[in-house]
C-alpha positions in Angstrom: -23.9 -44.9 29.8 -21.4 -45.6 32.8 -21.8 -49.1 32.1 -21.5 -49.1 28.3 -18.2 -46.2 28.9 -16.9 -49.9 31.3 -18.1 -52.4 29.0 -16.6 -50.6 25.8 -13.3 -49.8 27.4 -13.4 -53.5 28.6 -13.2 -55.0 25.1 -10.9 -52.4 23.6 -8.1 -52.0 26.6 -7.0 -55.6 26.8 -5.3 -55.5 23.2 -1.7 -56.0 23.2 1.3 -53.3 22.1 4.2 -55.7 22.2 5.3 -58.9 21.3 4.5 -62.4 22.7 7.2 -64.4 24.0 6.1 -67.8 23.8 6.4 -70.2 26.7 8.3 -73.6 26.2 6.8 -76.6 28.3 3.5 -75.2 29.5 0.1 -76.5 29.5 -2.2 -76.7 26.4 -5.3 -77.0 25.7 -6.8 -77.6 22.2 -10.0 -75.3 20.6 -11.8 -77.2 18.0 -11.9 -75.2 14.8 -11.3 -75.1 10.9 -7.5 -76.0 12.1 -6.6 -77.2 15.8 -5.8 -74.0 17.4 -3.0 -75.2 20.5 -2.8 -72.3 23.3 -1.8 -72.4 26.5 -4.6 -72.9 29.1 -5.1 -70.4 32.2 -6.5 -71.9 34.8 -9.8 -70.8 34.4 -10.2 -71.9 31.0 -10.8 -75.4 32.6 -14.1 -74.1 35.2 -17.3 -74.8 33.3 -18.4 -72.5 30.5 -20.3 -69.8 31.8 -22.8 -67.7 28.9 -21.6 -65.0 27.7 -22.1 -62.4 24.4 -19.9 -63.5 21.6 -16.3 -61.5 21.3 -17.5 -58.8 18.5 -13.7 -59.9 16.8 -15.1 -63.3 16.1 -16.8 -63.0 12.5 -15.4 -59.9 12.2 -15.2 -58.9 8.1 -11.5 -57.9 8.8 -9.6 -55.0 7.7 -9.5 -55.9 4.5 -12.9 -56.1 3.9 -13.1 -53.0 1.1 -16.6 -51.8 0.0 -18.5 -54.2 -2.2 -20.4 -52.9 -5.2 -24.2 -53.8 -4.7 -24.0 -55.8 -7.7 -20.8 -57.9 -7.0 -21.3 -61.3 -5.5 -19.0 -62.0 -2.6 -17.0 -65.0 -4.1 -13.8 -66.6 -2.7 -11.9 -64.9 -5.0 -12.8 -61.4 -3.2 -12.4 -63.0 0.4 -11.1 -60.3 2.9 -7.4 -60.9 3.7 -5.7 -60.0 6.4 -2.1 -59.6 5.5 0.3 -60.3 2.3 3.5 -61.5 2.6 5.7 -61.5 -0.8 8.3 -63.4 -2.1 10.6 -63.5 -5.4 9.6 -66.1 -8.1 13.2 -67.4 -8.4 14.1 -69.0 -5.0 15.9 -72.2 -4.4 14.0 -75.3 -3.4 15.7 -74.9 0.2 13.8 -71.2 0.3 10.8 -72.5 -0.5 10.6 -75.4 1.8 11.2 -72.7 4.8 8.5 -70.4 3.0 6.2 -73.1 3.4 7.2 -74.4 7.4 6.4 -70.8 8.3 3.1 -70.5 6.6 2.2 -74.2 7.8 2.9 -73.0 11.3 0.7 -70.0 10.7 -2.2 -72.6 9.5 -1.7 -74.5 12.7 -2.2 -71.6 14.4 -5.3 -71.0 12.6 -4.7 -69.2 9.8 -5.8 -69.6 6.3 -3.3 -68.7 3.4 -3.8 -68.8 -0.3 -0.7 -68.2 -3.2 -0.9 -66.3 -6.1 1.6 -64.7 -8.8 2.8 -62.5 -11.4 5.2 -62.2 -13.6 7.9 -61.0 -10.5 6.9 -62.3 -7.1 4.4 -64.5 -5.3 1.8 -63.2 -2.8 0.6 -65.0 0.1 -2.6 -63.6 1.5 -3.1 -64.7 5.5 -6.4 -64.9 6.7 -6.7 -65.5 11.1 -10.0 -67.7 11.8 -12.0 -66.5 14.6 -10.6 -68.9 16.8 -7.1 -66.7 16.9 -9.3 -64.2 18.9 -10.8 -66.7 21.3 -8.1 -65.8 23.6 -8.1 -61.9 23.7 -11.8 -62.5 24.2 -11.2 -64.7 27.5 -9.2 -61.8 28.4 -11.9 -59.9 30.2 -13.2 -63.3 31.8 -13.7 -62.6 35.6 -12.9 -65.8 37.5 -15.6 -65.3 39.7 -18.5 -63.7 37.5 -19.7 -63.8 33.8 -17.2 -61.8 31.0 -19.0 -58.5 30.9 -21.3 -57.5 27.8 -19.4 -56.4 25.0 -20.8 -53.7 22.5 -21.9 -55.1 19.0 -19.3 -55.0 16.5 -21.1 -52.6 14.5 -20.9 -50.3 17.3 -17.4 -50.4 18.0 -15.4 -48.9 15.2 -11.8 -49.8 16.4 -12.1 -53.2 15.9 -10.1 -53.3 12.5 -7.3 -51.8 14.5 -7.7 -54.1 17.0 -7.8 -57.2 14.8 -4.2 -55.6 12.8 -2.6 -55.6 16.3 -3.1 -59.1 17.3 -2.5 -60.3 14.1 0.7 -58.5 13.9 2.0 -60.1 16.9 1.1 -63.6 15.8 3.2 -62.7 12.8 6.0 -61.6 14.2 6.2 -64.2 16.9 5.3 -66.9 14.8 8.5 -69.4 14.3 9.1 -72.3 12.2 10.5 -75.9 13.9 14.1 -74.4 13.7 13.0 -71.5 15.6 13.1 -69.1 12.9 11.1 -65.5 13.0 9.7 -63.5 9.9 12.5 -61.4 10.3 15.2 -64.1 10.2 13.2 -65.3 6.9 13.5 -61.6 5.8 17.2 -61.7 6.5 17.8 -64.6 4.0 15.6 -63.2 1.0 13.2 -66.3 1.8 10.5 -63.5 2.2 10.8 -60.0 0.6 8.0 -58.2 3.0 5.1 -58.1 4.8 2.2 -56.0 5.0 -1.4 -55.5 5.9 -3.6 -54.1 3.2 -5.2 -50.7 2.7 -8.8 -50.4 2.9 -9.2 -46.4 1.6 -9.3 -46.7 -1.8 -8.2 -43.1 -2.3 -5.5 -43.9 -5.3 -6.4 -44.4 -8.9 -6.5 -48.3 -8.6 -8.9 -50.7 -8.6 -9.3 -52.8 -5.1 -11.7 -56.3 -4.7 -14.8 -56.2 -5.6 -14.8 -53.2 -8.8 -14.2 -54.3 -11.9 -13.0 -52.1 -14.2 -15.7 -48.8 -14.8 -16.7 -50.1 -11.7 -14.5 -48.4 -9.0 -15.7 -44.9 -9.7 -19.8 -45.8 -8.4 -18.6 -48.0 -5.0 -19.9 -46.8 -2.0 -17.1 -46.0 0.2 -18.1 -46.6 4.5 -18.2 -43.1 6.3 -14.7 -43.7 7.9 -13.2 -44.0 4.6 -15.2 -41.3 3.1 -13.3 -39.0 5.5 -10.1 -40.5 4.9 -10.5 -39.8 1.2 -11.0 -35.8 2.2 -8.4 -36.0 4.4 -5.9 -36.7 2.6 -6.7 -33.8 -0.1 -4.9 -30.8 -0.7 -7.8 -28.9 -1.4 -9.0 -29.8 2.3 -5.9 -27.9 4.3 -7.8 -25.8 5.9 -11.0 -28.5 7.1 -11.0 -30.2 10.6 -9.2 -33.4 11.0 -11.1 -36.8 10.7 -9.4 -37.8 14.3 -11.9 -40.5 14.7 -11.6 -41.9 11.8 -8.0 -41.8 12.1 -7.7 -43.2 14.8 -10.1 -46.3 13.9 -8.2 -46.5 10.7 -4.3 -46.1 11.8 -4.7 -46.5 15.7 -4.8 -44.1 18.9 -0.6 -43.1 18.4 -1.4 -42.0 15.0 -4.7 -40.0 15.9 -2.9 -39.1 18.9 0.0 -37.4 16.7 -2.4 -35.5 14.2 -4.8 -34.2 17.1 -1.4 -32.4 18.5 -0.3 -31.6 15.3 -3.6 -29.9 14.4 -3.7 -28.3 18.0 0.2 -26.4 17.7 -0.6 -25.4 14.2 -4.1 -23.9 15.5 -2.0 -22.1 18.6 0.6 -21.0 16.1 -1.6 -18.3 15.0 -2.1 -15.9 17.8 2.0 -16.6 17.7 2.3 -15.5 14.0 0.4 -12.4 14.3 2.1 -11.3 17.3 5.4 -12.1 15.4 4.5 -10.4 12.3 3.3 -7.2 14.3 6.6 -6.8 15.9 8.1 -7.4 12.5 5.8 -4.9 10.7 6.6 -2.3 13.4 9.9 -2.3 13.0 8.8 -1.8 9.3 7.0 1.0 9.9 9.9 2.4 11.7 12.3 2.0 8.8 13.5 5.0 8.3 12.6 6.6 12.0 14.9 4.7 13.9 17.4 7.5 16.0 20.5 4.6 15.6 19.9 4.3 11.8 19.8 7.7 11.1 22.9 7.9 12.9 24.2 5.3 11.1 23.3 6.4 7.4 24.8 9.6 8.4 28.2 8.9 9.8 30.3 9.5 6.6 33.1 10.7 8.4 33.3 7.4 10.8 35.7 4.7 9.1 35.2 1.3 9.9 38.5 -0.9 11.3 38.8 -4.1 9.0 37.2 -7.3 10.4 39.2 -9.8 8.6 42.1 -10.2 6.2 40.0 -9.7 3.4 39.2 -6.6 4.4 41.8 -4.3 3.2 41.4 -0.4 2.8 38.9 1.8 5.0 35.0 1.4 5.1 32.5 4.0 5.8 30.4 3.1 9.0 27.2 4.9 6.8 28.2 1.7 4.0 26.0 -0.2 6.5 23.1 1.9 6.6 20.6 -0.5 4.4 22.2 -3.3 7.3 21.4 -1.5 10.0 17.2 -0.2 9.3 17.2 -4.1 8.4 18.3 -5.0 11.9 15.8 -3.0 13.4 13.3 -4.8 12.5 13.6 -7.3 14.5 15.9 -6.1 17.6 13.5 -3.2 18.5 11.6 -2.5 22.0 9.5 -4.8 21.2 11.3 -7.6 21.1 11.2 -8.3 25.1 7.3 -8.0 25.0 7.5 -10.5 22.1 10.0 -13.4 24.1 7.9 -13.2 27.3 4.8 -13.4 25.3 6.3 -16.4 23.7 7.2 -18.1 27.0 3.5 -17.4 28.1 2.1 -18.9 24.4 4.4 -22.1 25.3 3.1 -22.6 28.6 -0.4 -21.9 27.7 0.2 -24.3 24.3 1.4 -26.9 26.6 -1.5 -26.9 29.7 -4.9 -26.4 27.0 -2.8 -29.5 24.6 -2.9 -31.6 28.5 -6.9 -30.7 28.4 -7.4 -31.7 24.3 -5.6 -35.2 25.3 -7.6 -35.4 28.5 -10.8 -34.9 26.5 -10.4 -37.1 23.6 -8.7 -40.0 25.4 -12.0 -40.0 27.8 -14.4 -40.1 24.6 -12.0 -43.1 23.5 -12.2 -45.1 27.1 -8.7 -45.0 27.2 -8.2 -42.5 29.9 -6.3 -44.4 33.0 -5.5 -47.6 30.3 -2.3 -49.0 31.5 0.1 -50.6 28.9 1.9 -52.8 31.7 -0.9 -54.1 33.6 -2.5 -55.2 29.7 1.4 -56.5 28.9 1.4 -58.8 31.9 -2.1 -60.1 31.3 -1.6 -60.8 27.7 1.8 -62.9 29.2 0.0 -64.5 31.7 -2.4 -65.7 28.8 -0.5 -67.3 26.7 2.3 -68.7 29.6 0.7 -69.2 32.8 3.9 -69.6 34.4 5.2 -66.0 33.2 7.1 -64.0 35.6 7.4 -60.1 34.6 10.9 -58.6 33.7 11.9 -57.0 37.1 13.4 -53.3 37.6 16.9 -53.0 36.9 19.4 -51.1 37.6 23.3 -50.9 37.0 25.6 -48.2 37.9 28.1 -49.5 35.5 26.1 -49.3 32.6 24.8 -45.9 33.2 28.0 -44.7 33.6 28.6 -46.2 30.4 26.4 -44.8 28.7 26.5 -41.1 30.0 29.9 -40.5 29.2 29.1 -42.0 25.7 26.4 -39.6 25.3 28.8 -36.8 26.6 31.3 -38.0 23.6 28.7 -37.6 21.1 27.5 -34.1 22.3 31.3 -32.8 22.3 31.3 -34.6 18.5 28.2 -32.4 17.9 30.2 -29.5 19.6 33.3 -30.1 17.5 31.1 -30.1 14.3 30.3 -26.1 15.0 33.9 -25.8 15.7 34.5 -27.6 11.9 32.0 -25.0 10.8 33.8 -22.3 12.2 36.8 -23.4 10.5 35.2 -23.7 7.3 33.6 -20.1 7.6 37.1 -18.7 8.2 38.8 -20.6 5.6 35.9 -19.9 3.3 36.2 -16.2 4.0 40.4 -16.1 3.3 39.9 -18.2 -0.1 37.0 -16.0 -1.8 39.0 -13.0 -0.4 42.0 -14.1 -2.6 40.2 -15.4 -5.6 37.4 -13.6 -5.6 37.3 -10.1 -8.1 37.2 -7.2 -6.6 33.8 -6.0 -6.8 32.7 -9.5 -5.2 35.1 -9.4 -1.8 32.8 -6.5 -0.6 30.2 -9.7 -0.2 32.4 -11.9 1.7 30.6 -11.9 4.9 27.2 -12.4 3.1 28.8 -15.4 1.1 30.6 -16.7 3.8 27.0 -16.1 6.2 25.1 -17.9 3.4 27.4 -20.9 2.8 27.9 -21.9 6.1 24.3 -22.1 6.9 24.0 -24.2 4.2 26.8 -26.5 5.0 25.2 -26.5 8.9 21.9 -28.0 6.7 23.9 -30.7 5.0 25.7 -31.7 8.6 22.0 -31.8 10.0 21.0 -34.4 7.6 24.3 -36.5 7.6 24.5 -36.2 11.8 20.6 -37.1 12.0 21.8 -40.5 10.6 24.6 -40.8 12.7 22.4 -39.9 15.9 19.8 -42.5 15.1 22.4 -45.7 14.8 24.2 -44.3 18.0 20.8 -43.7 19.8 19.7 -47.6 19.0 22.8 -48.8 20.1 22.8 -47.0 23.2 19.2 -48.4 24.3 20.2 -52.0 23.2 23.0 -51.6 25.9 20.6 -50.3 28.6 18.4 -53.4 28.3 15.0 -51.5 28.7 12.6 -53.6 30.2 9.4 -53.1 28.0 8.8 -52.1 24.4 7.4 -49.0 25.2 10.4 -48.2 27.9 12.7 -48.7 25.1 10.8 -46.2 22.8 11.1 -43.8 25.6 14.6 -44.0 26.2 15.3 -43.9 22.8 13.2 -40.5 22.6 15.4 -38.9 25.3 18.7 -40.0 23.6 17.9 -39.2 20.2 16.6 -35.8 20.8 19.5 -34.8 23.1 21.6 -35.5 20.2 19.8 -34.0 17.6 18.9 -30.7 19.7 23.1 -30.4 19.7 23.2 -31.1 16.0 20.7 -28.8 15.2 21.4 -25.6 17.8 25.3 -25.7 18.5 26.1 -23.4 15.4 23.2 -21.1 16.4 24.5 -21.4 20.2 27.7 -20.4 18.8 26.8 -17.2 16.1 24.6 -15.9 19.2 27.1 -16.4 22.0 30.5 -16.4 20.6 30.7 -15.3 17.6 33.2 -12.0 17.5 33.4 -12.2 21.3 36.6 -13.6 21.6 38.9 -11.9 18.6 40.9 -9.6 20.7 41.0 -6.1 18.9 42.5 -4.6 15.7 46.1 -4.8 16.1 46.0 -7.6 18.1 43.6 -10.3 16.7 42.9 -14.2 17.9 44.5 -16.3 14.7 43.2 -19.9 13.5 46.8 -21.9 13.5 48.2 -18.4 13.3 47.6 -17.6 9.9 43.8 -16.6 9.8 42.0 -14.3 11.7 38.6 -15.5 13.0 35.4 -14.1 12.0 33.6 -11.6 13.2 30.3 -10.8 13.2 28.0 -8.4 10.6 29.0 -4.9 11.1 25.0 -4.2 12.0 25.8 -6.9 15.0 25.7 -10.4 15.6 21.6 -10.1 15.4 21.9 -9.9 11.6 24.2 -13.2 11.8 21.8 -15.3 13.6 18.6 -13.7 11.9 20.0 -15.2 8.6 21.3 -18.3 10.0 17.7 -19.1 11.4 15.9 -17.9 8.1 18.0 -20.1 6.0 17.8 -23.0 8.0 14.0 -23.0 8.8 13.4 -22.4 5.0 15.7 -25.1 3.9 13.9 -27.5 6.6 10.4 -26.3 5.7 10.9 -26.6 2.2 13.6 -29.1 1.2 12.8 -31.3 3.6 8.8 -31.7 2.7 9.8 -31.5 -0.9 12.0 -34.5 -0.3 9.5 -36.1 2.1 6.7 -35.8 -0.6 8.5 -36.0 -3.6 10.6 -39.0 -2.6 8.0 -41.5 -2.0 6.1 -40.4 -5.1 8.8 -40.6 -7.8 10.0 -44.2 -5.7 6.1 -45.5 -6.3 6.4 -44.4 -9.9 9.6 -45.9 -10.7 8.4 -49.0 -9.0 5.2 -49.1 -10.9 7.3 -48.8 -14.3 9.8 -51.2 -13.3 6.7 -53.8 -12.3 5.3 -53.4 -15.5 1.2 -54.5 -16.6 -0.9 -55.2 -13.2 -3.1 -58.3 -13.2 -6.5 -57.7 -14.4 -7.6 -60.2 -11.2 -9.1 -57.8 -8.4 -7.5 -59.4 -5.6 -4.2 -59.9 -7.3 -4.4 -55.9 -8.6 -4.9 -55.3 -4.6 -2.1 -56.8 -3.6 0.3 -55.8 -6.7 -0.8 -51.5 -5.4 -0.1 -52.4 -2.0 3.1 -54.1 -2.5 4.4 -51.3 -4.7 3.7 -48.9 -2.1 6.3 -47.1 0.2 7.6 -49.4 3.0 6.8 -48.5 6.7 9.0 -49.4 9.9 8.9 -48.5 13.4 10.6 -45.1 12.6 7.9 -44.0 10.5 5.7 -42.2 12.9 8.9 -41.4 15.3 10.7 -39.7 12.4 7.1 -37.2 12.5 7.7 -36.5 15.9 11.1 -35.7 16.1 10.6 -33.3 13.2 8.1 -31.3 14.6 10.0 -31.0 17.7 12.7 -29.2 16.1 11.2 -27.1 14.3 9.0 -26.3 18.2 12.6 -25.8 18.8 13.3 -23.4 16.7 10.1 -21.8 16.8 10.5 -21.2 20.4 14.6 -21.0 21.4 15.5 -18.2 19.3 12.6 -16.6 18.3 13.5 -13.0 19.7 16.0 -13.1 16.8 13.7 -14.4 14.5 9.9 -13.2 14.9 8.9 -14.7 11.9 9.9 -18.2 12.7 5.9 -18.7 14.0 4.6 -17.6 10.8 7.1 -19.8 8.8 6.0 -23.1 11.1 2.3 -22.2 10.7 2.6 -22.2 6.8 4.8 -25.4 6.7 2.3 -27.6 9.1 -0.6 -26.8 6.7 1.2 -28.5 4.8 2.9 -30.9 6.9 -0.5 -32.3 8.0 -1.9 -32.8 4.2 1.5 -34.3 3.3 1.7 -36.6 6.5 -2.2 -37.9 5.7 -1.4 -38.0 2.0 1.5 -40.1 2.3 0.2 -42.3 5.0 -3.1 -42.8 2.9 -1.9 -43.3 -0.4 1.9 -43.7 -0.9 3.0 -45.8 2.2 1.9 -49.4 2.9 -0.5 -49.5 5.8 0.8 -48.5 9.2 0.5 -51.4 12.2 -2.0 -49.3 14.7 -0.5 -48.8 18.1 -2.4 -48.0 21.4 -1.7 -45.0 23.1 -3.5 -42.5 25.5 -0.9 -39.8 25.2 2.0 -38.7 23.0 4.3 -39.8 25.7 8.1 -39.0 26.5 7.5 -36.0 23.7 5.3 -34.5 26.3 8.5 -34.1 28.3 10.6 -32.9 25.3 8.0 -29.9 24.8 8.5 -29.0 28.4 12.1 -28.9 28.3 12.3 -27.1 24.8 9.5 -24.4 26.9 12.2 -24.0 29.9 15.3 -23.6 27.0 13.2 -21.3 25.1 13.2 -19.0 28.4 16.8 -19.4 28.8 17.8 -18.9 25.4 15.7 -15.8 24.6 16.9 -14.2 27.9 20.5 -15.0 26.5 19.7 -13.5 23.2 18.4 -10.5 24.2 20.8 -9.7 27.2 24.1 -10.4 24.7 23.1 -10.4 21.5 20.6 -7.7 20.9 21.6 -4.1 21.5 18.9 -3.8 23.6 20.4 -3.8 27.1 23.3 -1.1 25.7 20.6 0.5 24.5 18.8 1.0 27.8 21.9 1.7 29.6 23.2 4.5 27.0 19.8 6.1 27.4 19.5 6.7 31.6 23.2 6.6 32.5 25.2 8.5 29.5 22.7 9.6 26.6 20.7 13.4 26.8 18.3 11.9 29.1 20.1 10.8 31.8 18.7 13.9 33.6 15.5 13.5 32.8 13.6 13.6 29.2 14.1 16.3 26.7 10.6 16.5 24.1 13.3 18.1 21.5 15.8 15.2 21.5 15.9 11.5 21.2 16.9 9.9 24.1 19.9 7.9 21.7 21.2 10.6 20.2 25.0 9.8 20.2 24.4 6.4 20.8 26.6 5.3 17.9 29.7 7.1 18.2 29.4 6.0 22.4 29.3 2.3 20.9 31.8 2.4 18.9 35.8 2.1 20.2 38.9 3.7 19.0 41.4 2.4 17.5 44.7 4.4 15.9 45.9 3.1 12.8 49.8 3.5 14.0 49.0 0.7 16.3 48.9 -1.8 13.4 51.7 -4.3 14.2 51.3 -5.3 10.2 52.6 -2.9 7.7 50.2 -4.0 5.0 47.6 -3.2 7.0 48.5 0.1 7.1 47.8 0.2 3.2 45.1 2.8 2.3 44.6 4.1 5.4 47.1 7.0 4.6 44.9 10.1 5.2 43.1 8.6 7.7 44.6 8.0 12.1 42.1 6.1 13.6 39.6 3.6 12.8 36.3 2.3 15.2 35.0 -1.1 15.7 32.5 -2.6 17.9 33.2 -2.9 21.7 34.0 -1.2 24.7 37.8 -0.6 24.9 39.9 2.3 26.5 41.7 4.5 23.7 44.7 4.3 25.3 45.8 0.3 26.2 42.5 -1.0 24.0 41.6 -3.3 27.2 38.4 -3.5 28.1 36.4 -0.5 29.8 34.6 0.4 32.4 31.4 0.3 30.6 32.0 -3.0 29.6 32.2 -4.2 33.4 29.0 -2.1 34.3 27.2 -3.2 30.9 28.1 -7.1 31.6 26.3 -6.8 35.5 23.7 -5.4 33.9 23.1 -8.0 31.2 23.7 -11.1 33.7 21.0 -8.9 36.1 18.7 -8.7 33.2 19.2 -12.4 32.6 18.1 -13.4 36.0 15.2 -10.8 36.1 13.9 -11.9 32.8 14.3 -15.8 33.5 12.4 -15.7 36.7 9.5 -13.5 35.7 9.2 -15.6 32.6 9.3 -18.9 34.7 6.7 -17.2 37.1 4.2 -16.9 34.4 5.0 -20.1 33.1 4.2 -21.7 36.6 1.1 -19.1 37.0 0.0 -20.2 33.4 0.3 -23.9 34.6 -1.3 -23.1 37.5 -4.1 -21.5 36.1 -5.4 -24.0 33.5 -6.1 -27.3 34.7 -4.6 -30.2 32.8 -7.7 -32.2 32.9 -11.1 -30.4 32.0 -13.9 -30.3 34.7 -16.4 -32.9 32.5 -13.5 -35.3 32.5 -13.0 -35.3 36.0 -16.8 -35.9 37.0 -17.1 -38.6 34.3 -14.0 -40.6 36.1 -15.7 -39.7 39.6 -18.9 -41.0 38.7 -17.6 -44.5 36.8 -15.8 -45.0 40.3 -18.5 -44.2 42.1 -20.9 -46.8 40.1 -18.0 -49.7 39.9 -18.0 -49.3 43.9 -21.9 -49.8 44.1 -21.9 -52.6 41.6 -19.1 -54.4 43.3 -21.2 -53.7 46.7 -24.1 -55.2 45.3 -22.3 -58.3 43.8 -20.5 -59.1 47.0 -23.7 -58.9 49.2 -25.3 -61.0 46.2 -22.8 -63.6 46.7 -23.3 -63.9 50.0 -26.6 -64.6 50.0 -26.1 -67.3 47.7 -25.3 -71.0 47.9 -22.0 -72.0 46.2 -20.7 -68.1 46.7 -22.2 -67.0 43.0 -24.6 -64.5 41.8 -28.1 -65.2 41.1 -27.9 -65.6 37.7 -25.2 -64.7 34.8 -27.3 -61.5 34.2 -26.1 -60.3 37.6 -24.0 -57.6 37.7 -20.1 -58.7 38.2 -17.4 -56.3 39.7 -14.8 -54.8 37.8 -11.4 -56.5 37.9 -8.4 -54.5 36.8 -8.9 -54.8 33.0 -12.6 -53.6 33.1 -11.8 -51.2 35.4 -8.6 -49.5 33.9 -10.1 -47.2 31.4 -11.2 -45.0 33.8 -9.1 -45.0 36.4 -7.0 -42.5 37.3 
């Protein structure tokens, strides 16, 4: 088994991920074939031929080989084409000439092409000959020994994705005599688009080899049958076929769905815990001492909170909101926040184990992208030199300054939302009817959340553009490095775009407003917005609920209905499809939604933002994990249907982990500890309640069974303001029969300065924050230590493979010394593993 693992990994691990850079002026060799294939000759290519097993990619049926009906003969009309170019029929002779130059250059390199037309477009089917893949099989050649035996093609189900990656590399780097690439020709409308063909027949259409009435009788391959079931809504609770996804879409997409499935599974305990906290508050809806005091406070009048709140309002008017606040701001909030910190750690640590187990089964545990890239470049150009690591302090400084400016812009957008809320409150109070004026706060909070959502949608496009420009300026060394740097920059900007408004509501709203009689005003005219009468936790709860609800519902609807409607419109505009099954297949794939390098990246970013909402402010919105759970169950099927039915086929990419996204998840986990600690300490009423219970309340000398320890807390937490101290006479209107009003703060009644209780509470809040974060981080570290990243079985398999390679290498060296000429006894003798054949299990 060890030998098979190594050999299977050797063949699969040698496929490129990035573009090949042609080497001009290098020595080339010519191989015979249907068309002459000119490729750079590595040194070992001139050595005598060594018997070896043929490359499994040769004579492979190709990725576009759809299932054939038993009665349908294989003809030239249904050849398994790999790739299709599409161009308009209305083109100039100069554009047609450039088309032919590009296609002839591909033909010279070993491709065949076929042209077909319909009433609107011209289609060029591309098929790669076997000689295309010879250098990639030679990649595993050892200078001192024979090629390791490969798995038979029927035992290696990843050959379809391997073939697509190789063909995609050739197409992207193909150049005409004028140096024009495919991207250049697309910009000039020489070609409209290009795509790989889907082979899973899950739509209402007929592919090659299935005539009218025959499609429903076709036998699908096993992997295609699994993908067909996977991309159906009725299988929303079924297990995902990760191996089948990998064999069709590549490792990168398969790891995304594996991670998303594990994340959804782990949301179950978090959702249950949050639901229990919420139901506990619901069961005690009428039992809270604080809610009782608020509902019975008919003789306590609250000070006006803004210019739109003239006249007196009793504290008892907020009875319902006080009860609702108790649903999520109660004694269990702290325990739930600590539980979520532990949950985030366990989720990541167990995912690392899952990932290690999966990639070990795929023989990619020690796969190295840089090493593979260098070997590939050396095959194409023997004089190739890898791009060296560089660092420019000037360039880094510029990037840092520009990034900080963008972050400041994100924070400025939060201030714009503050101004919007203030202006809307003023306008609403001026123009609304008297009955609606009582709902000003609700209208401001809801409309502010909607505006925040629209701002997020707009800034996402701006942030992507800026992050790309910053990456281009940084000049990353490889494609994977560019992707990693772009991920960090884009996520940072997106984080501030999504959470700046929530940070303002949680920690700033209502704390810089001054006090009645001396309020802070915007431009000296409009009074700043204050928290809801029941506290800022209610504002934060509403903001979280609206944003998460919109992102989980509206975004998913747009994500699904957008491509579906576009496909319907394109089909209506295109008209009747061809009767030829092969052209009908090309037309169907052309009418599907286009894909790009951001297709999978956008899915990851969406999940990262959701993970942030689920963890960072979960203390204020304990139902966030439940909403995320329902959303993810839909998201998995939605992405499956979109990738399989509604979009053109993604170009498979090899990967052994989710890359930089893992570091993003770990960063969010740390931010969640800090964020929830700040929410409990400064936004929630938890600390004031605890301090009152043991310092000021009736239980400060000991518990009394007949008295609730929070009796009198409401009166204690409200400061007094005398009506006579209002500077504006208009503010005294309606208060003729009242001498004082109350407001939420800890200030002296004489001079309205901050009281001693405020400073004592501030010290306790800071002490709690430090204690909470240290306890939560310690729990995270202990959990990370307790749960190993790599399962024992994977470590033992890696150890066995290492030992087997050492044994074979020593045996090979002994045989080499015993034989004249320095070669083993026969080609069947064991050969020492090289970097390419051992990297699949090297740690």
